[in-house]
N, C-alpha and C positions, 0 to 999 in steps of 0.2 A: 716830263711823265719820263720812266726809267723802265725799261721791260724787264717780263722775270728772266730774259738774257742775259743782260745787263748792260745791252744797246739802249739811249736814247730812243724812244717810241715817237710816231709822229705820225698824223691821217694820212691818208695815198697818196691823196690828194696835194699835200703838203709837200710830196717828195716826187710830183708828176707820174702820180699812176692813177687812174679810175679805179674807182671801188669797184665797181659792173666788171672790168677785166680778173679782178683777182674772184668775184664769187661767180663769173665763168670756167676759171678755170677748176673751180671748186667741185661747182653742176659738172662739170666734165669728167672731173675723177670719181664722183660717184654714180653717175653715168653708166663707165664704165668699170665698176668693182674693183678699182683700184683701191689697193688698201694699205693707205697713206696711215703712218701714225704722229709723225709732227712734221712739223715744219716753218720757218721762218724767210721771210723775205724782206732782204736789205736792200734800202736805196738812198747810197749818199751819207751810208754808213746809220743809216737809223731804222728803226723796225717799223714799214710799213702793214706790215701784218705777219699774225703767227698765230700756232691753234695744235692743238691735239685732239684726236678722235679718242676719248672715252672709250676703254681703263686707261688704254696709256694717256701716260704726261712726258710735256718735256723738262721736266726734274729730273726724270732717270738717265741714266748712262743707257747705252744701245748699243750694239754689237756692230761695228763699221765694217766688215769683211775685207773687202780690197780696198778701199777705202782709205787703211792701213799706210796703204803702199805710197803716200803722196806725204804719209808725215814719217817714211822711214830715207823716202827720198829728202826730206828737208834736213833730218839729222847728218845726211853725205853731204848736204850743203854746208852745214855749220862744220863740219870735220874740214873739209876745201879751204871752207875760209880762213880757218887755224892751223892751217898748215901742217894737217894731221897726213892728208892724200891728196890726190890730182886724179882729175875721170880718165888720166889718160894713163892711169895707173895698172900693168898687168895683174891681173887678179891671182894667180899662182903663187907669187911670192911672199903673199900675204901671210899663206899657211905651210911653210917648208915641212913640218912633221903633216900633215896629212895629205903632203903631195901623192900621186902615184908612183913609181919606179920607173914608168916609162908614160908618160904624160902624154895623152891624146895632143897631136900638131897644131889643132884647131885653140884647144884648151891653153896651150902657150901663148897665143895670141889674143887671149879675151881680156878683156881692160873692164873697166869699172864704169864706162861710159855703154859699154854694152850691156852689162847687167841694167843699168838705167834705164835703155830705150828697149829692153824684150828683146834685143838681138844677140844674145850668146851665141846663137849656132846651134842650139839643139831643133830639134823634127820637133817634141813635142815640151809641154811641160815636164820636169822632171821632178818635181817635188815629192813626187807620189815613187819616183826610180830611185831619189836619192835616198830617202827613209829607208827601202829595203835593202838597199846597197848597204848604206854607213852602218844602221842600227843606231845607235845612241849615238855617232858622230857624225850628224848631219852633213858636216863641210866634205867631209871625207869624202862618202857617199854621192855628193855631187862635183868633186872632182874626178871620180871615177869613173865618170858616163862618159860614152861617145861622143863628141860635139860635129855633126854629122857637117855642118855647112862654118864655111868661113865667118869667124864675128865680124859684126856688124853689117850682113849682107840680106839677113833672111829673119822676119820678125816674128818671132813665135811667145804669146802670150804664156808668163813663166813665172808661176810663186815660188819657185826655186833662184829664179835671179834675185827676186827681193829678199828672200831669205839672206843670201848670200853677202847682199848689200849691209844686212844690218850684222850679219859675223865680220865681217869687216871694219865694221862701227865699231864692234864688240873690242875688233884687236887692235885697231890703233889709240883706242881711247881707256879700256879697260873699267868699262860703264856699258852696260845695256841701252839699246838705243830708247828704252821709256827712260832708265834715270840718266840719260845723255841729255835726254829731250826735256827735262823739269826745269833746270834753270833758263834753258834758252828760251823754250817754247811755250810748255804749260803755263809755269808760272809768269809769266810778262803778260801772255793772254789771260790769266785768271782760269783758267782751269783745273779746276780739282782733282782730286782722286782720279785719275786715267787708271785705267787696268789694262796690260797685257801680255797677253801668254805667249810662254818661253818653249824650248825646244828641251830634248832631254838632260843636255850640258847648261841650260840656264840662258841662253841665248835668246832673245827677242823672235820672235812669230818675222815682224817686218811684214809680211805680206796680207796678213790676218791678223785676228782675233783684240785689236783696237778698241776698247770700251770706253766714248767719251758720250756728251748730251749732246742734242739737236745744238743748242747756243752755242756750244764748242765749236760746232761744225762750223758753223755762221762765222765765228770769231775766225779761224784758220782760214775759210775764203775770203772774207774780207782783208784781214792780213797782208793776203797773196795778191787782191785788189788794188792795197795802200803801196803796192812796190816792197811790201813788207815790214813798213814802217808802222809803229804802235805807239799809238799815245807822245808822237813825236821822236821818238826812239827807232832806228835802225834796225830792227829784229832779226831779221834775214836779210843777206847782205842783195841788194839791189838788182847785180845781176845773174846770182843765181835764179830770182825770180823770175827774170824775162828769159833765161835758157831752160826754164823745168817747164816754163807753160808755152814754151815755143813747138811747134812741131820739130822734131830733130827726124823721125823716118816716117813716113808712106807704109800704110798697110794696105787695105785694098780698096781705095778712091771711090766708094760708092757713096754716091751725094746725098742719099735719103738714109742711112743709117749712120748713127751718131758715133757706132764703134769703128769706122773706117776712113776717120777726117784725119789719121793719124796721131801721133804719140810723142811725147816731150819724153822729161824725168820723173815717169810713176805718173803723168799725168797725160787724161784724154786729152784730145782736141776734138770741140764739138763744133756742128754748123753754127752759123750766126755769129761767128767771132768769136764763140764763147770758148773756155776748156771747163774741166772737171776733175776730180777725185770720185769715183765710185767703187760701189761696193755691192756683193752678189744681193740681190732681192730687194732692192731698192733703195742703196744709202747714196746720199749724193750731197757733192758741196759742190754748185754750180756757181761758175765767175762768169760774170758778162762784162768784160770792160770798157766797152763802147756804151754802155746804159749806166755803168757805174751803181753794177746791182750785183747782189749773190743770193742765190737761195740753198737753203740748206736742207736736206729731207731725208728724216727714216722709215719706212715701211717695208711690208711682207709681198712682195710684188713678181709677180713668174714673168711678167712686159715690162721691162724697164723703158723699153725704146720708147712705148706707148707713155708714159710719164713725161717724157723730152717732149715727145712730140705734142705734147700739151701744153706745155711749157712757151714753147715755140710759137703756136695757134693762140695762146690768150694772155699770156703776159711780157714776153720779151717784144710785141709788137706795139703793146702799149707804155713802154719807157722811154718815148722819145720827146717828153717833156719837160722841165726841172720843176713845173709846180703847176695846180689847176688851178681853177675855182672852187668853193667849195660844193659839194654835192652833199647835204646830210641827209636825205632819203636815203641813196647809195650807201653811205657812208654807214649808217644803223642800220641798212639791213644788211649790210656786209657783218659787222662787230655782231650780230642777232645769229647768223651761223655762224660764225667763228666759235661761239659761244656754245653753240649746242651740235656740234661735231663728236660723234659717235659710231660705234660700232657696238650694235644693240647684241645682248643677248639674243638666244632664238627663244621663242617662245612656246608655249606647252600646245598642243596639237587633240592632247586627249588623257584620260587619268589611267594609272596602270590597274589593270585587272585584281581582281584579291589575290588569285593564287600568284601573281608576281608581288605584292604588296607582302605576302604572307612570305616570300622568300627570303625580305630584308627586314633584320639583318641574316645577313648570309657569308659564307667561304664557299667560294669555287676554287680547284685544282685542275690547273691546264691539263688536260690530257696527250697532247702531246707536246715534243721538243720545240719550244720555243726559239727562234730565232734571236729575240731580244732579251732570253734565258728569264723569263717571267713564268713564275713556276704555282703562280697562286693572284688571287682576286678576292678582296673581300669590300662586303656594302654597308656599311651601317647606317640610320638616319639620325639627325638631329632636332625634332619637329619636323621642319620643312629642308632642313641643309641635309644632301646627300654626303657622306664622307666614301670617298673613293680611295682604298688602299690596294698599293700592288707590292707582291715579293719577289724578288730577284736579286742573284747573288751580290749584289751591293746591300740587300739589306732591304726594310721596310719602308714605304714611299707611301704619305697620303694625300691627298688635296682635297681641299673641304670645295663644296659645289653647293649653288645659291641656283633657285628656280628663277627664271627668266630675268637675270642680274645676276653682276659681276659679285664673286666671293674675294678678295684681293689679299693675299695671302704668300707663304714660300712652300715652295718644297721641293726634293731631291731626287724629282722621277728624272728628271731629263737632264740632270745636272746638280751640281751641289748647290744649297743655296737659291735657288732658282725664283727670282719675284716669278709670280703667276695671279692673273683672273680666270675664276673656273665659274662656269653655270652648268645648268643641265634643264633639259628639258624632255618631253616625252613626247615622242613621233606619232606613237601608237601605242597599245594598251599595254604592248610586250616590246617595246623599244626606247630605249632612252639613251638621247643623245646626249653625252658631255663636251664642254668646250672648253679647252682650257690652252688662254691665251699667255705665252711667255714673253713678260711685258719688258725687255731688253733684247726680246731677240726678234728677229722677222716673223718667228714661227708660231703659228696656232695650231695646236692639234686638239684632233676631234677623238673620241671612241664612242662607236656606237654598239649597245649593247643590248643583244636579243636574248629575253628568255622564251625557255619552253620546256618548261616541266623542273628537272632538274639538271637541263640543260643552259650551257650561258656562251653565246658566242661572241667574239670582241672583237670588230673590223677597227682598227687603227689606221688613219690618216693625218697628215699636215699639209696645212695650204703650199709650202712652197720650199723644195727639196732638192741635193744636187742630183740627187737617184731619183727613183719610185718614190711617189707620193703617196700611196697605198701600201701596206703591209696586209701579206696573208693574213686569214681571218686564224685567230685562238679560239680554240674549244675546250670548255669547262666544263667541268661535273660536280656541282652542288654538294657538300661536304656534311656529312649527317650530327648535327651537333646533341 
């Protein structure tokens, strides 16, 4: 049997995993309210278990954030194998037109290897400063910044370093990293229609914004587990796989924290002899070589260590045997749990008051300047369906919400053509909660609408963010028709 991810499927016991261990992992995820979206567990190249929490689907692409970095590293590996560059090459000579007149002395000693290992010598991530300093030319901005430490001596997680790897690949190949990887990596693995954002000059970001599916993440991890071999062909050079996924630099050496076990070439070392690529808010490609296993996860969590702790507690210790006797009761119970995974839409606890009902349909003008630029809100109904509309400088944006369930559609409120699942519920007779899940991202947005006569207060929040998860409330006044 073939799974939806393209791998052959097996029962967990057929590949040496107790179904009860996977159930324990899922129960622990639920107990800790860790918002996983999809996962695939491979052992010996077969799917032991996979599932998606509705309304999410493994068939959708998902934003990878910094898991993208491991793909950029792979592009560098291909360029090395084709003789286009060496990891010992200095960075500055690749960009003579963008070099400062008097480069920082440490910059002149920075190598591609220092970019790969996050040891550029910068005191902090430079992705913001390089954009500010360079305007549309991020390369020039990067090269203009001070380098406080000798390259190769000081580990700092640095998005700017990965961007420069992408820029170097483009410089030596004449292609974006996305285009360069398509025939070399994506096509051989059957990864279809990957997308990857670019900078103002058309260079693939490298450090973030790749979008592929959870099955594609699993294929990438399996390729690395197999030493770069796919369907009998050496796709990635074996020596690159070995080097990239080995500890090249130390960081904090904190035994209980998986971000302090050392770093390879854009891969993190883990406890338990594993390694991984990962991205913000819970995008994981975990490779367990000693156990011949790969775990791919997409999610929207703010505690990424908690997910790894559950992997080490419930899954990895149960990957010691090659095959187990069938256990139909546990296997059937697991299949039942996997088929019923979901994030339920909030349920209503009240009905709107007659005054609130009479206000819909209605339009409200935002009273004060909104940081988001929102200046009008509208609500209409079609039967039980509630249609939420927002007007901002980019135009009008509409989201269709269902009561107690999910309406699947698209909206431009958060980004153009965003796939969303939307619901609404009445918390009390004057408070309506809109829950909007951006299905190809970690983000779940909530808008709490509080009605008071002609006044409307909108409190926006999001489950995870790089900054505050709650925004200042917007106050709006109903427009008389």
